[in-house]
C-alpha positions in Angstrom: -22.6 3.8 20.8 -18.9 4.2 20.1 -18.2 4.0 23.8 -20.0 0.7 24.0 -17.8 -0.8 21.3 -14.6 0.5 22.8 -13.9 -2.5 25.1 -14.4 -4.9 22.1 -12.0 -2.9 19.9 -9.4 -2.8 22.6 -9.7 -6.6 23.1 -9.4 -7.1 19.3 -6.3 -4.8 19.2 -4.7 -6.8 22.0 -5.4 -10.1 20.4 -4.1 -8.9 17.0 -0.9 -7.4 18.6 -0.2 -10.7 20.4 -0.7 -12.6 17.2 1.4 -10.1 15.2 4.3 -10.5 17.7 4.1 -14.3 17.5 4.4 -14.1 13.7 7.2 -11.6 13.8 9.2 -13.6 16.3 8.9 -16.6 13.9 10.2 -14.5 11.0 13.0 -12.9 12.9 14.2 -16.3 14.3 14.2 -17.8 10.8 16.0 -14.8 9.2 18.6 -14.9 12.1 19.3 -18.5 11.2 18.3 -19.7 14.6 16.2 -22.8 15.3 12.5 -22.3 16.2 11.4 -23.4 19.6 8.4 -25.7 20.0 6.5 -22.8 21.5 7.3 -20.5 18.6 6.2 -23.1 16.1 2.9 -23.7 17.9 2.1 -20.0 18.2 3.0 -19.2 14.6 0.8 -22.0 13.3 -2.2 -20.5 15.1 -1.8 -16.9 13.8 -4.6 -15.9 11.5 -3.6 -15.4 7.8 -4.8 -11.8 7.9 -2.2 -11.0 10.6 0.5 -13.0 8.8 -0.3 -10.9 5.7 0.2 -7.6 7.6 3.5 -8.8 9.2 4.9 -10.1 5.9 4.0 -6.8 4.2 5.8 -4.8 6.8 8.9 -7.0 6.8 9.0 -7.6 3.0 10.4 -11.1 3.2 7.5 -13.4 2.1 9.1 -14.5 -1.2 12.4 -15.4 0.5 10.5 -17.8 2.8 9.3 -20.0 0.0 12.8 -21.5 -0.5 14.2 -21.3 3.0 11.4 -23.5 4.6 12.2 -26.5 2.4 13.4 -29.4 4.5 12.6 -27.6 7.8 9.4 -29.2 9.3 9.2 -26.7 12.2 9.4 -23.7 9.9 6.8 -25.2 7.5 4.4 -25.8 10.5 4.9 -22.4 11.9 4.3 -20.7 8.5 1.3 -22.9 7.6 -1.3 -20.2 7.8 0.9 -18.0 5.6 1.8 -20.7 3.1 -0.6 -19.4 0.3 0.7 -15.8 0.9 4.3 -17.0 0.6 3.7 -18.9 -2.6 1.8 -16.0 -4.1 4.7 -13.6 -3.2 7.3 -15.9 -4.8 5.2 -16.2 -8.0 4.8 -12.5 -8.0 8.5 -12.0 -7.7 9.1 -14.2 -10.7 6.5 -12.4 -12.8 7.8 -9.0 -11.9 11.4 -10.1 -12.7 10.3 -11.3 -16.2 8.4 -8.0 -16.8 11.4 -6.0 -15.6 13.8 -7.6 -18.0 11.4 -7.0 -20.9 11.0 -3.3 -19.9 14.7 -2.9 -19.4 15.4 -4.1 -22.9 13.0 -1.5 -24.3 14.6 1.2 -22.1 18.1 0.3 -23.1 17.2 0.6 -26.7 15.7 4.1 -26.1 18.8 5.2 -24.1 21.1 3.9 -26.9 19.3 5.9 -29.5 19.6 9.0 -27.4 23.2 8.3 -26.5 22.3 8.3 -22.7 24.4 6.3 -20.2 22.0 4.5 -17.9 22.6 2.2 -14.9 20.2 -0.3 -13.4 19.9 -0.2 -9.6 18.7 -2.3 -6.7 16.4 -5.2 -7.7 16.7 -4.6 -11.5 20.5 -4.7 -11.2 20.3 -7.9 -9.1 18.1 -9.7 -11.6 20.3 -8.6 -14.5 23.4 -9.8 -12.6 21.8 -13.3 -12.4 20.3 -13.5 -8.9 17.4 -15.9 -8.5 14.4 -13.7 -8.9 11.8 -15.8 -7.0 13.2 -14.8 -3.6 12.6 -11.1 -3.7 9.6 -9.1 -5.0 10.7 -6.1 -7.1 8.0 -3.4 -6.9 9.6 -1.0 -9.5 12.6 -0.4 -11.8 15.2 2.0 -10.5 17.6 3.6 -13.0 20.5 6.0 -12.4 21.3 8.7 -15.1 23.7 11.5 -14.8 22.9 15.2 -14.9 20.5 16.6 -17.6 20.4 13.1 -19.3 18.0 12.1 -16.6 15.4 14.6 -17.9 16.1 13.6 -21.5 15.6 9.9 -20.7 12.4 10.7 -18.7 11.0 12.5 -21.7 12.1 9.9 -24.2 10.4 7.1 -22.2 7.2 9.0 -22.2 7.4 9.8 -25.9 8.6 6.5 -27.3 7.4 3.9 -24.8 4.1 5.6 -23.7 4.9 5.9 -20.0 3.1 8.7 -18.1 4.5 10.5 -15.0 2.7 9.9 -11.7 2.9 10.7 -8.0 3.1 14.2 -6.5 5.5 14.6 -3.7 8.4 13.0 -5.6 11.6 12.8 -3.4 14.6 14.8 -4.5 16.5 11.7 -5.6 14.4 10.8 -8.7 12.0 12.3 -11.2 8.3 11.6 -11.1 7.7 7.8 -11.3 6.8 6.6 -14.8 3.8 4.3 -15.0 2.2 2.3 -17.8 -0.6 -0.2 -17.8 0.7 -3.8 -17.3 4.2 -2.6 -16.5 6.3 -2.0 -13.4 6.8 1.7 -12.4 10.1 3.2 -13.6 12.1 5.7 -11.4 14.8 7.7 -13.2 17.2 8.8 -10.5 19.4 11.8 -10.6 21.2 10.5 -7.5 21.0 7.7 -5.0 19.8 9.7 -2.0 17.8 12.9 -1.4 21.1 14.8 -1.0 24.3 14.3 -2.9 26.9 12.0 -1.4 30.0 10.1 -2.2 28.1 7.0 -3.2 26.7 8.9 -6.2 30.2 9.1 -7.7 31.2 5.6 -6.5 28.3 4.0 -8.3 29.8 4.8 -11.6 33.3 3.3 -10.8 34.0 -0.1 -12.2 30.5 -0.7 -13.6 29.6 -3.9 -15.3 27.9 -4.1 -18.7 25.1 -6.5 -19.6 23.6 -7.0 -23.1 19.9 -6.4 -23.5 18.9 -7.1 -27.1 20.8 -4.8 -29.4 21.8 -2.5 -26.6 23.3 -2.7 -23.2 22.9 -1.4 -19.7 25.4 -0.8 -16.9 25.3 -2.3 -13.4 27.1 -1.2 -10.3 30.0 -3.4 -9.2 29.5 -5.7 -6.2 30.8 -3.2 -3.7 28.7 -0.3 -4.9 25.6 -2.5 -5.1 26.2 -3.6 -1.5 26.9 0.0 -0.2 23.7 1.3 -1.9 21.6 -1.4 -0.4 22.9 -0.6 3.1 22.5 3.2 2.5 19.0 2.7 1.2 18.1 0.7 4.3 19.2 3.3 6.8 18.6 6.6 5.0 15.8 6.2 2.4 13.9 3.8 4.7 14.8 5.7 7.9 11.1 5.9 8.9 10.7 2.1 8.7 14.2 1.0 9.5 15.4 -2.5 10.4 13.0 -4.4 8.3 13.9 -8.1 7.9 14.1 -7.6 4.2 17.0 -5.1 4.7 18.9 -7.7 6.7 18.4 -10.3 4.0 19.4 -7.8 1.2 22.7 -7.1 2.9 23.4 -10.7 3.6 22.6 -11.7 0.0 24.7 -9.0 -1.6 27.8 -9.8 0.6 29.3 -11.9 -2.2 33.0 -12.4 -2.8 33.4 -9.3 -4.9 32.5 -6.9 -2.1 35.5 -4.9 -0.8 34.7 -4.9 2.9 37.5 -2.5 3.7 36.0 0.0 1.4 32.6 -0.5 3.0 34.1 0.1 6.5 35.8 3.2 5.3 32.6 4.5 3.7 30.7 4.0 7.0 33.3 5.8 9.1 31.8 9.2 8.3 28.2 8.1 7.6 25.6 10.0 9.6 23.7 6.7 10.2 26.7 4.6 10.9 25.4 2.9 14.1 22.2 1.8 12.4 24.1 0.5 9.4 26.5 -1.4 11.6 23.5 -3.0 13.4 22.2 -4.3 10.1 25.7 -5.5 9.1 26.1 -7.4 12.4 22.7 -8.9 12.2 23.3 -10.0 8.5 26.5 -11.8 9.7 24.2 -14.3 11.3 23.5 -15.6 7.8 26.8 -14.7 6.2 29.7 -14.2 8.7 31.9 -12.3 6.3 29.5 -9.3 6.3 31.0 -8.5 9.8 33.9 -10.8 10.4 34.8 -9.3 13.7 31.3 -9.5 15.1 31.0 -11.5 18.4 28.0 -13.5 19.6 27.2 -10.7 22.0 27.3 -8.1 19.2 24.9 -10.2 17.1 22.6 -10.6 20.1 22.4 -6.9 20.7 21.9 -6.1 17.1 19.0 -8.5 16.9 17.5 -7.2 20.1 17.4 -3.7 18.5 15.9 -5.0 15.3 13.3 -7.0 17.1 12.4 -4.1 19.3 11.6 -1.9 16.3 9.8 -4.7 14.4 7.5 -5.5 17.4 6.8 -1.8 18.0 5.5 -1.4 14.4 2.9 -3.9 15.2 1.4 -1.9 18.1 -0.4 0.3 15.5 -4.0 -1.0 15.1 -4.5 -2.6 11.7 -6.4 -0.6 9.0 -8.2 -2.6 6.4 -8.4 0.5 4.2 -4.7 1.2 4.0 -1.5 -0.8 3.3 0.4 -1.3 6.6 3.6 0.1 5.0 1.9 3.5 4.4 0.2 3.8 7.8 1.8 6.9 9.4 1.2 5.4 12.9 3.4 2.4 11.9 6.1 4.7 10.8 6.0 6.9 13.9 6.2 3.9 16.2 9.0 2.5 14.2 11.0 5.7 14.6 10.3 6.0 18.3 11.4 2.4 18.9 14.7 3.0 17.1 15.8 5.0 20.1 17.5 7.7 18.0 17.5 11.1 19.8 17.5 12.8 16.5 14.4 11.0 15.2 12.5 11.5 18.5 13.4 15.2 18.5 12.3 15.6 14.9 8.9 13.9 15.6 8.5 16.1 18.7 9.1 19.3 16.7 6.6 18.3 14.1 4.0 17.6 16.8 4.6 20.9 18.4 4.4 22.8 15.1 1.2 21.1 14.1 -0.6 19.7 17.1 -3.9 19.2 15.2 -2.2 17.0 12.6 -0.4 15.1 15.4 -3.6 14.3 17.1 -5.3 13.3 13.8 -2.3 11.0 13.0 -2.5 9.4 16.5 -6.2 8.8 16.1 -6.0 7.6 12.5 -8.0 10.5 11.1 -5.2 12.3 9.3 -3.2 10.7 6.5 -0.4 12.1 4.3 -1.1 12.5 0.6 0.6 9.2 -0.4 -1.4 7.2 2.1 -4.7 8.9 0.9 -3.9 8.0 -2.7 -3.0 4.4 -1.7 -6.3 4.1 0.1 -8.2 5.5 -2.9 -6.4 3.0 -5.2 -7.2 0.1 -2.8 -10.9 1.0 -2.7 -11.1 1.2 -6.5 -9.3 -2.1 -7.0 -11.3 -4.0 -4.3 -14.0 -5.3 -6.8 -11.3 -6.4 -9.2 -9.1 -8.1 -6.7 -11.8 -9.9 -4.7 -12.2 -12.8 -7.2 -8.4 -13.1 -7.4 -7.7 -13.1 -3.7 -10.7 -15.3 -2.7 -9.0 -18.7 -3.5 -5.8 -17.6 -1.6 -7.7 -16.5 1.5 -9.9 -19.5 1.4 -6.9 -21.8 1.2 -5.2 -19.9 4.1 -8.3 -20.3 6.3 -8.7 -24.0 5.5 -7.9 -26.3 8.5 -4.6 -28.2 8.1 
């Protein structure tokens, strides 16, 4: 019986891959600040909303599209099947930003009482610095605390604000994520990466202070915020590198206060310098000062590399039981497409050391702990989310 269904499954996979590539090409063209062709517009407008949902989840730029499509008829037409998803993402970004500010005010008060110096990172820092919140969904709140104070704050948030620790397999850079019903998860970082680096010290230099109620919180200066975003894109997200969201983050954060000479010096000895420079050059399509010396040829090559990886991710068959961002086959394909000898060798060594797991991963039978947990959560939330998502999906499927 399974053999009889194989041709149909292959045909479905081919169709979904072609649709996914069409959607991705629309997104990459818009992010690169290039005009859509008539063919791209037509193809994008015919991509099913379920495929758009997967591509937008992988690239993380849905909320940004809500504002950028205004006044651009070709972009509106190409994104038509995804319009409800884009609106929902923008609304979610605003809700999460409001929730984050409320939580940060509570956290700042707890930290002040305990005499703990705390810094907001990433999305939380950007919202507190005044960035428009509707264009980027913030999934959690990242904080940086030095030394033993990280453990003290972690315990205080549990004791005073009723957070509880979650997630096994916590990376080295932060303590177990803190969760609370109705709130965004909070990650208390000891450092910015899994291993200590110069950016850990640089983050505390020239910090800005923002008032939150009766207390205050520190923010990295513009250069440190920019460097951390770039480092996060190529190191922390090395398995899913070159997302369009990372290009947008770098372009957005390249404001006047960024010391580009310091950034260039920092990258000179960076182990992932080539990947970081590819993102910088690609981001210069939106904001030229990110890589002022970049030529048209350099931008073309950077975008070719980014597009190659983005398209490769979509070769993994979609799984309705698992978020695309946690599918290990997506991550493996992403790493292979990056063309990094180090990444390919690392994957090969893992496959040789555990061939059974490698075969299970390729077939979709084996999942890492985090993916299994996500699938369990997805299954448990399905009856709750169905009434919420039904109007969105119905609107997405409605003829236009």
